[in-house]
Every structure is written in structure tokens, then in C-alpha cells.
C-alpha positions in Angstrom: 0.0 0.0 0.0 1.2 3.5 -0.9 1.7 6.0 1.8 0.0 9.4 1.6 2.8 12.0 1.6 2.0 15.3 3.3 3.6 18.5 2.3 4.9 20.5 5.2 5.5 24.2 5.4 9.0 25.3 5.3 10.5 25.9 8.6 12.1 29.1 7.5 10.0 32.1 8.9 10.6 34.2 5.8 9.2 31.5 3.6 6.2 31.0 5.7 5.5 34.8 5.7 5.8 34.9 1.9 3.4 32.0 1.4 0.8 33.6 3.8 1.0 36.9 1.9 0.6 35.2 -1.4 -2.4 33.3 -0.1 -4.1 36.5 1.3 -3.4 38.3 -2.0 -5.0 35.5 -4.0 -8.1 35.6 -1.7 -8.4 39.4 -2.2 -8.1 39.0 -5.9 -10.7 36.4 -6.1 -13.1 38.5 -4.0 -12.6 41.5 -6.2 -13.1 39.4 -9.3 -16.4 37.9 -8.0 -17.7 41.4 -6.9 -16.7 42.9 -10.3 -18.4 40.1 -12.1 -21.6 40.6 -10.2 -21.7 44.3 -11.0 -20.8 43.6 -14.6 -23.6 41.1 -15.0 -26.1 43.4 -13.3 -25.0 46.4 -15.6 -25.3 44.1 -18.7 -28.8 43.1 -17.7 -29.8 46.7 -17.1 -28.4 47.8 -20.5 -30.0 44.8 -22.2 -33.3 45.6 -20.6 -33.0 49.3 -21.6 -32.0 48.3 -25.2 -35.0 46.0 -25.4 -37.3 48.8 -24.2 -35.8 51.2 -26.7 -36.1 48.8 -29.5 -39.8 48.2 -28.5 -40.5 51.9 -28.3 -38.9 52.6 -31.7 -40.8 49.7 -33.3 -44.0 50.9 -31.7 -43.4 54.5 -32.8 -42.6 53.4 -36.4 -45.7 51.2 -36.3 -47.8 54.2 -35.3 -46.2 56.4 -37.9 -46.8 53.8 -40.6 -50.4 53.4 -39.5 -50.9 57.2 -39.5 -49.2 57.5 -42.9 -51.3 54.7 -44.3 -54.4 56.4 -42.7 -53.5 59.8 -44.2 -52.9 58.2 -47.6 -56.5 57.1 -47.5 -58.2 60.0 -45.7 -56.0 62.9 -47.0 -56.8 62.0 -50.6 -59.4 64.1 -52.4 -62.9 62.9 -52.0 -63.8 60.6 -54.8 -60.2 59.5 -55.6 -60.0 56.7 -53.0 -60.6 54.0 -55.7 -57.8 55.3 -57.9 -54.3 53.7 -57.8 -51.6 55.6 -55.9 -49.7 58.0 -58.1 -52.5 58.7 -60.6 -54.2 61.4 -58.5 -53.6 65.0 -59.5 -54.9 67.4 -56.9 -54.3 70.8 -58.7 -54.6 72.3 -62.2 -53.8 75.5 -64.0 -55.2 77.7 -66.7 -52.6 76.9 -69.4 -54.0 76.2 -72.8 -53.0 72.8 -74.3 -52.7 72.3 -78.1 -54.7 69.6 -79.9 -51.4 68.0 -81.2 -47.7 68.0 -80.4 -45.9 69.5 -77.5 -46.8 73.1 -78.5 -48.4 74.8 -81.5 -45.0 76.2 -82.5 -43.0 73.2 -81.7 -41.2 75.1 -78.9 -41.3 74.5 -75.2 -43.7 76.9 -73.5 -42.6 78.6 -70.3 -45.1 78.2 -67.5 -46.5 81.5 -66.3 -46.1 82.0 -62.6 -48.7 84.7 -62.0 -52.3 85.4 -63.0 -54.3 88.5 -63.8 -58.0 88.3 -63.5 -60.4 91.1 -64.3 -64.1 91.7 -64.7 -64.5 93.8 -67.9 -67.0 95.4 -70.2 -66.5 96.3 -73.9 -67.0 100.0 -73.1 -63.6 100.0 -71.3 -61.8 97.9 -73.9 -59.0 100.5 -74.6 -58.1 100.8 -70.9 -58.3 97.0 -70.5 -56.1 96.6 -73.6 -53.4 98.8 -72.0 -53.5 96.7 -68.8 -53.5 93.3 -70.5 -50.6 94.2 -72.9 -48.4 95.0 -69.9 -49.2 91.7 -68.1 -49.0 89.5 -71.2 -45.5 90.9 -72.0 -44.5 89.9 -68.4 -45.6 86.3 -69.0 -48.8 86.4 -67.1 -51.8 84.3 -67.6 -54.8 86.5 -68.2 -58.5 85.7 -67.4 -61.2 88.1 -68.4 -64.7 87.9 -66.8 -67.2 89.5 -69.2 -70.0 91.0 -67.2 -71.8 92.4 -70.3 -71.8 89.2 -72.4 -69.6 90.6 -75.2 -66.7 88.5 -76.2 -66.2 88.5 -79.9 -65.4 92.2 -80.1 -62.2 91.6 -78.1 -60.8 89.5 -80.9 -59.3 92.7 -82.5 -56.5 92.5 -80.0 -53.6 90.1 -80.7 -53.6 88.8 -77.1 -57.3 87.8 -77.1 -56.7 84.2 -78.3 -54.2 83.8 -75.5 -56.5 84.9 -72.7 -59.2 83.0 -70.9 -62.7 84.4 -71.5 -65.6 83.7 -69.1 -69.0 85.4 -69.6 -71.9 85.7 -67.3 -74.1 88.8 -67.5 -74.1 91.4 -64.7 -71.8 89.6 -62.2 -68.9 91.2 -60.3 -65.3 89.9 -60.2 -65.9 88.4 -56.8 -68.8 86.3 -58.1 -66.5 85.1 -60.9 -63.5 84.6 -58.6 -65.4 82.4 -56.2 -66.5 80.1 -59.0 -63.6 80.1 -61.4 -60.5 80.8 -59.3 -60.6 77.9 -56.8 -57.2 77.7 -55.0 -56.6 74.2 -56.5 -57.1 75.6 -60.0 -54.7 78.5 -59.5 -52.3 76.7 -57.2 -49.4 76.9 -59.7 -49.5 80.7 -59.7 -47.4 82.6 -57.1 -49.5 85.7 -57.3 -53.1 86.5 -58.2 -53.9 90.0 -59.4 -57.7 90.5 -59.0 -58.2 93.9 -60.5 -60.9 96.3 -61.6 -61.0 97.5 -65.2 -60.6 101.3 -64.6 -56.9 101.5 -63.8 -54.3 103.5 -65.6 -51.0 101.5 -65.7 -48.6 104.0 -67.4 -46.3 103.9 -64.3 -46.8 100.3 -63.5 -44.6 97.3 -64.4 -45.9 93.8 -63.3 -42.4 92.2 -63.2 -40.9 94.9 -61.0 -44.0 94.8 -58.8 -43.6 91.1 -58.1 -39.9 91.5 -57.3 -40.8 94.2 -54.7 -43.5 92.2 -53.0 -41.3 89.1 -52.9 -38.4 91.2 -51.4 -40.7 92.9 -48.9 -42.5 89.7 -47.9 -46.0 91.1 -48.7 -48.7 88.4 -48.8 -51.4 90.9 -49.6 -50.7 94.2 -51.4 -51.8 96.7 -54.0 -50.1 99.3 -56.1 -50.3 102.9 -54.7 -52.7 105.4 -56.3 -51.4 108.5 -57.9 -53.1 111.1 -55.7 -53.1 113.8 -58.3 -54.9 111.8 -61.0 -56.9 109.3 -58.9 -60.1 109.1 -57.0 -58.6 108.3 -53.6 -61.1 107.0 -51.0 -58.7 106.0 -48.3 -55.5 107.8 -47.4 -53.4 104.7 -47.0 -53.8 103.8 -50.7 -52.3 107.2 -51.8 -48.7 107.1 -53.2 -45.9 108.2 -50.9 -43.2 110.0 -52.8 -39.6 108.7 -52.5 -40.9 105.5 -50.9 -40.8 101.9 -52.1 -43.5 100.5 -49.9 -45.6 101.7 -47.0 -47.6 99.7 -44.6 -49.4 102.3 -42.5 -50.8 105.9 -42.8 -51.0 108.8 -40.4 -54.0 110.9 -39.6 -53.8 113.4 -36.7 -57.0 115.4 -37.2 -60.6 114.5 -37.1 -62.1 111.2 -36.3 -60.4 107.9 -36.9 -56.9 109.0 -36.1 -53.9 106.9 -37.2 -50.5 106.9 -35.6 -47.6 104.6 -34.7 -49.7 102.8 -32.1 -52.5 101.9 -34.6 -52.8 98.2 -35.2 -56.0 97.9 -37.2 -57.3 98.9 -40.7 -57.6 101.3 -42.4 -54.6 102.8 -40.5 -52.3 99.8 -41.1 -52.4 96.4 -42.8 -55.1 97.3 -45.3 -55.6 97.4 -49.1 -58.6 98.5 -51.1 -60.6 96.0 -53.2 -60.1 97.7 -56.5 -56.6 96.3 -57.2 -55.6 93.7 -54.6 -52.7 91.3 -55.2 -52.6 88.0 -53.3 -49.9 85.5 -52.8 -50.8 81.9 -53.4 -51.1 81.2 -49.7 -53.1 84.3 -49.0 -55.5 83.6 -51.9 -56.3 80.1 -50.6 -57.4 81.8 -47.4 -59.3 84.7 -49.0 -61.2 82.4 -51.4 -62.8 80.7 -48.3 -63.8 84.2 -47.0 -65.8 85.1 -50.1 -69.4 84.1 -49.6 -71.4 82.9 -52.6 -73.7 85.9 -52.5 -70.9 88.5 -52.2 -71.3 91.3 -54.7 -69.1 94.4 -54.2 -67.0 93.0 -51.3 -67.5 96.0 -49.1 -66.4 95.0 -45.7 -64.2 92.1 -46.8 -61.2 94.5 -47.0 -61.4 95.0 -43.3 -61.0 91.3 -42.8 -58.1 90.5 -45.1 -55.7 90.6 -42.2 -56.9 87.2 -41.2 -55.2 85.9 -44.4 -51.9 87.8 -44.1 -50.1 84.6 -43.1 -48.8 86.2 -40.0 -48.6 89.8 -38.8 -50.9 92.0 -40.9 -48.8 95.1 -40.0 -45.8 93.5 -41.8 -47.3 91.3 -44.5 -49.9 93.7 -45.9 -48.7 96.8 -47.7 -49.0 99.4 -50.6 -46.3 99.5 -53.2 -45.3 103.2 -54.0 -42.7 102.7 -56.6 -45.1 100.9 -58.9 -48.3 102.9 -58.9 -51.5 103.2 -60.9 -54.3 105.7 -61.6 -57.8 105.0 -60.3 -60.0 106.5 -63.0 -63.2 105.8 -61.0 -65.3 104.8 -64.1 -68.7 103.3 -63.6 -68.6 99.5 -63.2 -70.9 96.9 -64.8 -71.9 99.6 -67.3 -74.1 101.4 -64.8 -73.6 105.2 -64.4 -74.4 106.4 -60.9 -74.4 110.2 -60.7 -73.9 110.1 -56.9 -70.7 108.0 -57.2 -69.5 110.1 -60.2 -69.6 113.2 -57.9 -67.9 111.4 -55.0 -71.0 110.7 -53.0 -72.0 107.3 -51.8 -68.5 106.1 -51.0 -69.3 105.7 -47.3 -69.2 101.9 -47.5 -70.3 101.6 -43.9 -73.9 102.4 -44.7 -73.9 100.1 -47.7 -72.3 97.4 -45.6 -75.2 97.6 -43.1 -77.6 96.7 -45.9 -75.8 93.5 -46.8 -76.9 90.2 -45.3 -75.1 89.2 -42.1 -73.1 86.6 -43.9 -71.7 89.3 -46.2 -71.4 92.2 -43.9 -68.3 91.0 -42.1 -67.7 94.1 -40.0 
């Protein structure tokens, strides 16, 4: 039988002390190792748990977004287009004329107009209208004429007539036409909509320069200033200010209805008249909804245009002085009113009171 051999500690005190120190050090190392492992495992579990929660949240968020996107694709589509394949739906249009064959009638690529002039016109003012339209056509505008007297053929003597849109309904104002033929989705491709009367002199007006100014000034709603020496000026804010590019307010220190730097409401600030307004695309989308179906002369609507200024009306509504027109104050719709001809009857407040409540906005 083999004998079990025991290992005895060295008898040397130094050797025994060294072995004891080594043993204690090994024990401490093992303790630290096990403690560190415990914390590492716990930290890993916490991080793993947080990562799983984050992944779940992201997946849940993406799922909600996908559901909302899918829901919007169905609900945000124009009514009646739900059955059409995705990609075939066209929400907006324009007033560009398309040829019956080929790309264009002349075989050249047409440049898309970026702005629109729309006017209610009568044949009695054809010479004035011709001067206006020629300036806008030469600046690459689309022109739409609303014929309130039913006369269309007599306009064919002008070279631009075949390039303009002609709509005729007897005895209707430009606001009636605009509500029915200038829907925001139809004119969505045009940056600016000029909705003018027919009795304006444009000798000192250039459409291209005007647009450059309103873009630079950030005007969402504007009008050209009126030459005070040659025009019928009903409201002081519309009168041209000399040596000025644009003004947004007027000052009146005498009488009733004073206007000063503290004024925040029309007609002291943020106001244009309805004879020659110019709307940005975004402003027109808002204004179109403001026009009631039975609206005739739009008296009172001018006081509410600030709602559509796309922000601060005191900054985004203004009158352009450097490009100005003459208001000839000719009778509209072919009706001669002696009171209006002599400057009477321009207190729109009394006329506004006679309108239905849905029209009389102020």
C-alpha cells in the first residue's frame, strides 16, 4: 500500500510569511473578481433591458407612424379619388391652354406662367383694358377676363385675345367670378393672383418689377399705390408716398379715426382696397374661403383681409409706392351712378349695413 505524503510548510519564517502573503493576495483578488463580475452582470442586464425597451419603443413609434401614414394616404386624398391607384391622383390644375397636337403649336417648349391677372371687364372700357393686358402679357402672365356684359367676340381685334381665358356671365362682379372660377386648387401653380378692376391706368406700373418688390418685402397681400393727383382716392393709406418703395401704415392726426404709430387695425395699417388687390398663393387660398357665394361688391371684406396675411398683418400687408396706378373711377358693370360720379355714396359703412349678415363681415 502506498503511503500518503504530506507537504509540510517550510521551517524558515521568511518563507512562511511569503506564502501567507501570497495566499491572502490570492483571496483578495478572487473577492474583487467575483464582486466585479456581479456588477458587470447586473449592468449588462440593465443595459440589455433598456435596449429591449428602446427597440420596442422605436418599433411601436414606427408602427404608429406607418399606421398614421397609411391612414393619411386614405383619408387625405381628395374625395372621390379613393378608388384610384396611388400616383395617378392630380390634386391641382392650372389655366394653361393645351394644343390639340404636339408639345406646343409652334414646336417650342412653353414657359409656364407664374402669376395670374383676373379682371371683370366690359366692352366700353376695352381701350383701358387693352393697355393693362398688354403689360401683363408681356410679363408672361396668364390673363383671365370675366365679361359682365356678355360681349366676347369684339375683343378679338386684340392680338392677345386668343391667349386669354374668357368667361362670360351677364351682370356679375369679379368676386362672383373669382369664387366660381379661381378655386385655390385651380390657381395653385401661380405665385400671385392680381384681381383687378378695369378702370386702372398703368402708365407707371410694371408687373415684373412689382412682383420683385412684394417678394423682397414679404408682402402676402398688397396693392399698387394710387397717384393722388390723378386718382379718386377713397382711403389715405392707398395714396402714393413720394420717394418711398413700400408703405404699410398711414398717419392721420386730425378729425375722427386718427392713425399713428400705435394703430394696429385697418384702415390705418395692414389694409388694401378691393379695386386692385394682389394676393400670394397662400393668402388667396385663405381669401377664397372668406368670399361668400352671394358676395357682390366685397364692401367689408377689405377690413377682414388681415386674417389671411399669413402672420402679422402690419408687416405682411402693404402698398407699393414705386409701382403705382391711376384710379379712373369709371362706372362698373356699365351702370352710371351720378352720386358715385360726384364722389357721393362712398361711405361703405352704410352700404355694408344693408348687406346680409353673412356678407357684412364688419
